[in-house]
C-alpha positions in Angstrom: 0.0 0.0 0.0 1.4 3.3 -1.1 1.7 6.2 1.3 -0.1 9.3 0.3 2.1 11.9 -1.2 1.8 15.7 -1.4 2.0 17.0 -4.9 3.8 20.3 -5.5 2.2 23.0 -7.5 2.9 23.0 -11.3 5.5 25.4 -12.8 2.7 27.2 -14.6 0.8 27.9 -11.5 3.9 29.2 -9.7 4.8 31.3 -12.7 1.3 32.8 -12.9 1.3 33.7 -9.2 4.7 35.3 -9.6 3.6 37.3 -12.6 0.5 38.5 -10.6 2.7 39.8 -7.7 5.2 41.4 -10.1 2.3 43.3 -11.8 1.0 44.5 -8.5 4.5 45.6 -7.4 5.0 47.4 -10.7 1.6 49.2 -10.3 2.7 50.5 -6.9 6.0 51.6 -8.2 4.4 53.4 -11.1 2.0 55.1 -8.8 4.7 56.3 -6.3 6.9 57.6 -9.1 4.0 59.4 -10.8 3.0 61.0 -7.4 6.7 62.1 -6.8 7.0 63.9 -10.1 3.6 65.2 -9.9 4.4 66.8 -6.5 7.6 68.3 -8.0 5.5 69.8 -10.8 2.9 71.1 -8.5 5.3 72.7 -6.0 6.5 75.0 -8.9 3.0 76.3 -9.2 2.6 77.1 -5.4 1.2 80.6 -4.6 2.3 81.5 -1.1 0.5 84.8 -1.1 3.6 86.7 -0.2 3.2 90.4 0.6 4.6 92.7 -2.1 4.1 90.1 -4.8 1.1 91.8 -6.4 -1.3 90.1 -3.8 -4.0 92.2 -2.3 -2.8 93.7 0.9 -5.7 92.3 3.0 -5.0 88.8 1.8 -1.2 88.6 1.6 0.9 86.7 4.3 4.0 88.4 5.6 7.3 86.6 5.9 7.0 86.2 9.7 3.6 84.4 9.5 4.2 82.4 6.4 6.2 79.5 8.0 3.5 79.0 10.6 0.8 79.0 7.8 2.7 76.4 5.8 3.2 74.2 8.9 -0.5 74.4 9.6 -1.3 73.6 6.0 0.9 70.5 6.2 -0.7 69.4 9.5 -4.2 69.9 8.1 -3.3 68.2 4.8 -1.9 65.1 6.6 -5.0 65.0 8.9 -7.4 65.3 5.9 -5.5 62.8 3.9 -5.5 60.2 6.7 -9.2 60.8 7.3 -10.1 60.3 3.7 -7.9 57.2 3.5 -9.5 55.7 6.6 -12.9 56.5 5.1 -12.2 54.9 1.8 -10.6 51.9 3.5 -13.3 51.7 6.1 -10.9 51.9 9.0 -11.4 53.1 12.5 -15.1 53.6 12.1 -14.7 56.9 10.2 -18.1 58.1 9.0 -17.1 61.2 7.1 -14.5 61.8 4.5 -14.2 65.5 5.6 -13.4 67.2 8.8 -15.0 70.3 10.4 -12.8 73.3 11.3 -13.4 72.8 15.1 -12.2 69.2 14.8 -9.2 70.2 12.8 -8.1 72.8 15.5 -8.8 70.4 18.3 -6.7 67.7 16.5 -3.8 70.1 16.0 -3.8 72.3 19.1 -5.0 69.7 21.7 -4.0 66.2 20.5 -0.7 67.3 19.1 -0.1 69.8 21.9 0.8 72.7 19.7 -0.3 76.0 21.2 1.7 78.6 19.3 -0.6 79.0 16.4 -3.4 81.6 16.5 -6.7 82.0 14.7 -4.9 84.2 12.1 -2.4 81.5 11.4 -5.2 79.1 10.6 -6.9 81.7 8.4 -3.7 82.1 6.5 -3.5 78.3 5.9 -7.0 78.3 4.6 -6.2 81.1 2.3 -3.2 79.0 1.0 -5.6 76.1 0.3 -7.9 78.5 -1.7 -5.0 80.0 -3.6 -3.6 76.6 -4.5 -6.3 74.3 -5.8 -3.6 71.9 -7.0 -3.1 70.9 -3.4 -6.4 69.1 -3.8 -7.8 70.4 -0.5 -11.5 71.1 -0.9 -13.3 73.6 1.3 -17.0 73.8 1.8 -19.5 76.2 3.3 -22.2 75.3 5.8 -24.6 74.4 3.0 -22.0 72.1 1.4 -21.1 74.4 -1.4 -17.5 74.3 -2.6 -15.6 77.5 -1.9 -13.1 78.7 -4.4 -12.9 82.5 -3.8 -10.0 83.4 -1.5 -12.2 86.1 0.1 -14.5 83.4 1.5 -12.2 82.2 4.3 -14.8 83.1 7.0 -17.4 80.8 5.3 -15.4 77.6 5.5 -16.9 74.9 7.7 -15.5 71.6 6.5 -12.4 70.6 4.6 -11.7 67.4 2.6 -8.6 66.0 0.9 -8.6 64.8 -2.7 -5.4 62.7 -2.1 -6.3 60.2 0.6 -3.5 58.2 2.4 -4.2 54.6 2.3 -2.0 51.9 4.2 -0.3 49.4 2.0 -2.7 46.6 3.0 -5.6 48.7 2.0 -4.0 49.6 -1.3 -3.1 45.9 -1.9 -6.7 45.0 -1.1 -8.2 47.6 -3.4 -5.8 46.6 -6.2 -6.9 43.0 -5.9 -10.4 44.1 -5.8 -10.0 46.1 -9.0 -8.2 43.0 -10.4 -11.2 40.8 -9.4 -13.6 43.3 -10.9 -11.7 43.2 -14.2 -11.6 39.4 -14.2 -15.3 39.3 -13.4 -16.0 41.7 -16.3 -13.9 39.6 -18.7 -15.6 36.4 -17.5 -19.0 38.0 -17.8 -18.1 39.1 -21.4 -17.1 35.7 -22.3 -20.2 34.1 -20.8 -22.4 36.5 -22.6 -20.4 35.9 -25.8 -20.7 32.1 -25.4 -24.5 32.5 -24.6 -25.1 34.6 -27.7 -23.0 32.1 -29.8 -25.0 29.2 -28.3 -28.3 31.0 -29.0 -27.1 31.5 -32.6 -26.1 27.9 -33.0 -29.5 26.7 -31.6 -31.3 29.2 -33.9 -29.3 27.9 -36.9 -30.0 24.3 -36.1 -33.7 25.0 -35.7 -33.7 26.9 -39.0 -31.9 24.0 -40.7 -34.3 21.5 -39.2 -37.3 23.6 -40.2 -35.9 23.9 -43.8 -35.3 20.1 -43.9 -38.7 19.2 -42.6 -40.4 21.8 -44.9 -38.7 20.5 -48.1 -39.6 16.9 -47.1 -43.2 17.8 -46.8 -43.0 19.9 -50.0 -41.5 17.0 -52.0 -44.1 14.6 -50.5 -46.9 16.9 -51.5 -45.6 17.4 -55.0 -45.0 13.8 -55.5 -48.4 12.7 -54.2 -50.4 15.3 -56.2 -48.4 14.9 -59.3 -48.8 11.0 -59.2 -52.5 11.2 -58.6 -53.0 13.7 -61.4 -51.4 11.4 -63.9 -53.4 8.3 -62.8 -56.5 8.3 -64.9 -58.2 6.0 -62.4 -58.2 8.6 -59.7 -59.5 12.1 -59.3 -57.0 14.7 -60.6 -56.8 16.5 -57.2 -56.0 15.8 -53.5 -57.7 17.4 -50.5 -55.1 19.4 -48.6 -56.1 18.1 -45.1 -56.2 14.6 -46.4 -52.7 14.8 -47.7 -51.6 16.4 -44.4 -53.0 13.5 -42.5 -51.4 11.1 -45.0 -47.8 12.7 -44.7 -47.8 13.3 -40.9 -48.5 10.7 -38.3 -51.3 11.5 -35.8 -48.9 11.6 -32.8 -46.6 14.2 -34.6 -49.3 16.5 -36.1 -49.2 19.0 -33.2 -45.4 19.2 -33.3 -45.3 19.4 -37.1 -48.1 21.9 -37.4 -45.6 24.8 -37.9 -43.5 23.0 -40.5 -46.7 22.1 -42.4 -47.8 25.7 -42.4 -44.4 26.9 -43.7 -44.5 24.2 -46.4 -48.0 25.3 -47.6 -46.9 28.9 -47.7 -43.7 28.0 -49.6 -45.8 26.1 -52.2 -48.1 29.0 -52.6 -45.3 31.3 -53.4 -42.9 29.2 -55.3 -44.6 26.3 -57.0 -46.7 27.4 -60.0 -47.6 23.9 -61.1 -49.6 23.4 -57.9 -52.9 25.2 -57.7 -55.3 25.4 -54.9 -59.0 25.0 -55.7 -62.2 24.5 -53.9 -64.1 21.3 -54.8 -67.5 20.4 -53.6 -67.4 17.1 -51.9 -70.4 15.7 -50.1 -72.1 19.1 -50.1 -69.1 20.9 -48.7 -66.4 23.0 -50.2 -63.0 21.4 -49.6 -59.7 23.1 -50.5 -57.7 20.8 -52.7 -54.4 20.8 -54.6 -54.5 20.2 -58.3 -51.5 19.5 -60.5 -51.1 21.7 -63.6 -48.9 19.9 -66.1 -48.7 22.2 -69.2 -46.7 19.5 -71.2 -49.4 16.8 -70.5 -52.1 19.2 -71.5 -50.5 20.0 -74.8 -50.1 16.3 -75.6 -53.8 15.7 -74.9 -54.7 18.7 -77.2 -52.6 17.3 -80.0 -54.3 13.9 -79.7 
């Protein structure tokens, strides 16, 4: 008796898993490099509202207050980015993607124990956000209306970051989720394509069967009517229903009703030698088929 053995994964499976992780790693590297160069490009566009640089005097920030305003902007940006990331990743029970001004001040002044910044310093930081939309800090009024005018600092109620910070595990999960979505989409497309192909094949088979059954009935009708027309011992016509009952067994008449109807219509449109007439039989008009053989008629006339 052989002992059970553990089979190692095939080389193709290992290679596939390796390629998957390489693609995920390459994606993260691409995102990080893209973010780095984007930050370098955006920093060149920064408007620091320095006094004496053509900025309105009531809105400009002097050299002494600018460092504090920038520090506050960095702290607020990090807090907003973390909050947005936690919200997107569903971490820590975060219910909102944005933060209110009071929560921001409490977070910076109390939780981080920073007490050197005044209300003016915070207003300067908010002005920097409004003057630099490429920082992707969105500011909203009490009604939830986005604020873009630098004069509307006093109307700011909530702030939100457009660049959420997400932990590596969250990014990995979201990347795998996107990959799963793409795979599901591809599979769904393949399934739909196969379904359409299957329906097309079934339709073609049914059409071929219908055509085969129709011509079988057509040939049977022509053969029977033509044979009876040339037999002088029989009437030169055949009742349509009688011929139907002769060609189709009783147990298949319901199933073949459609094919019979198609065959009758085809004969009416395409067979000129077969004519439908009404013949009175036992006091009742009965539709019949009659074979019109022009060559035979000419021979009879010559005789």
